[in-house]
C-alpha positions in Angstrom: 0.2 -1.8 5.3 -2.7 -2.5 7.2 -5.1 -4.7 5.3 -9.0 -6.0 6.7 -12.1 -6.8 5.7 -15.3 -4.4 6.1 -19.1 -4.9 5.9 -20.6 -2.1 4.3 -23.0 -0.9 6.8 -26.1 1.1 7.4 -24.2 4.2 8.9 -21.3 3.9 6.1 -24.1 4.7 3.4 -26.1 7.0 5.6 -23.6 9.5 7.1 -22.0 11.9 4.1 -18.5 11.0 5.8 -18.8 7.6 5.2 -17.3 6.1 8.5 -15.0 3.0 8.5 -13.5 2.0 12.1 -9.8 0.3 11.8 -10.2 -2.9 13.9 -8.3 -2.4 17.2 -6.0 -5.5 16.0 -4.2 -2.7 13.4 -4.2 0.0 16.1 -0.2 -0.8 16.8 0.6 -0.8 13.4 -1.1 2.4 12.5 1.1 4.2 14.8 4.2 2.2 13.8 3.9 3.2 10.0 2.6 6.5 11.0 -0.6 5.9 9.0 -3.1 8.1 11.3 -2.9 11.0 9.3 -5.4 14.4 8.1 -5.1 13.7 4.4 -5.8 10.8 2.5 -6.5 9.6 -1.0 -9.1 7.0 -1.1 -9.7 5.0 -3.8 -12.7 2.9 -5.0 -14.3 1.0 -7.5 -16.5 3.3 -8.4 -14.1 6.4 -8.0 -11.7 8.2 -5.9 -12.3 10.9 -2.8 -10.1 12.3 0.0 -10.5 12.2 3.7 -8.7 11.6 6.7 -7.7 9.0 10.0 -9.5 10.2 12.5 -8.8 9.4 16.2 -11.4 9.8 19.0 -12.5 8.6 22.1 -15.7 6.7 23.2 -17.4 4.7 26.2 -15.6 1.8 24.9 -12.0 3.4 24.6 -9.9 4.7 21.9 -11.1 4.3 18.0 -9.2 5.0 14.6 -11.7 5.6 12.0 -11.7 6.5 8.4 -13.6 9.6 7.1 -14.2 10.6 3.7 -15.1 14.1 2.5 -18.5 13.6 1.5 -21.8 15.5 0.4 -21.0 16.1 -2.9 -23.6 15.7 -5.7 -22.6 12.3 -7.2 -20.4 11.0 -4.1 -18.5 7.6 -5.6 -19.1 5.7 -2.1 -23.2 6.3 -2.6 -22.6 2.9 -5.3 -22.1 0.8 -2.5 -24.7 -1.7 -1.4 -25.7 -2.6 2.1 -24.0 -5.7 3.2 -21.4 -6.0 0.9 -18.0 -6.9 2.3 -14.8 -5.1 1.0 -11.0 -5.3 1.2 -9.5 -2.0 3.0 -5.9 -1.5 2.3 -4.0 1.4 3.5 -0.3 2.2 2.6 1.5 5.1 2.8 3.6 6.1 -0.7 6.4 8.7 0.4 4.4 11.0 2.1 1.1 10.5 1.2 -1.6 7.5 2.6 -3.2 6.0 -0.5 -6.5 4.1 1.2 -8.1 1.8 -1.3 -11.2 -0.2 -1.2 -12.1 -3.4 -3.6 -14.4 -6.1 -3.5 -12.8 -9.5 -2.5 
């Protein structure tokens, strides 16, 4: 399991895929537990959606990011407010990866 805190920022609210960059200190565990997958279930206090774990390269190096399927008329992730701090919990259950976004 990977668990970390995340502050809702402008990018999360502005982009329909609501990116959450995973802190670098969790990369080894992500790889060991094979948590970097193309299809994930994401649950929040406002509803559920699907998404993926994206691996990319930037000027500062490699990164992992949670990206949600977005662009829906009622996107439950739009209910979060700028500056809120949430806990992100990633856990593999059998062949499925579940991500929970919860208030502290």
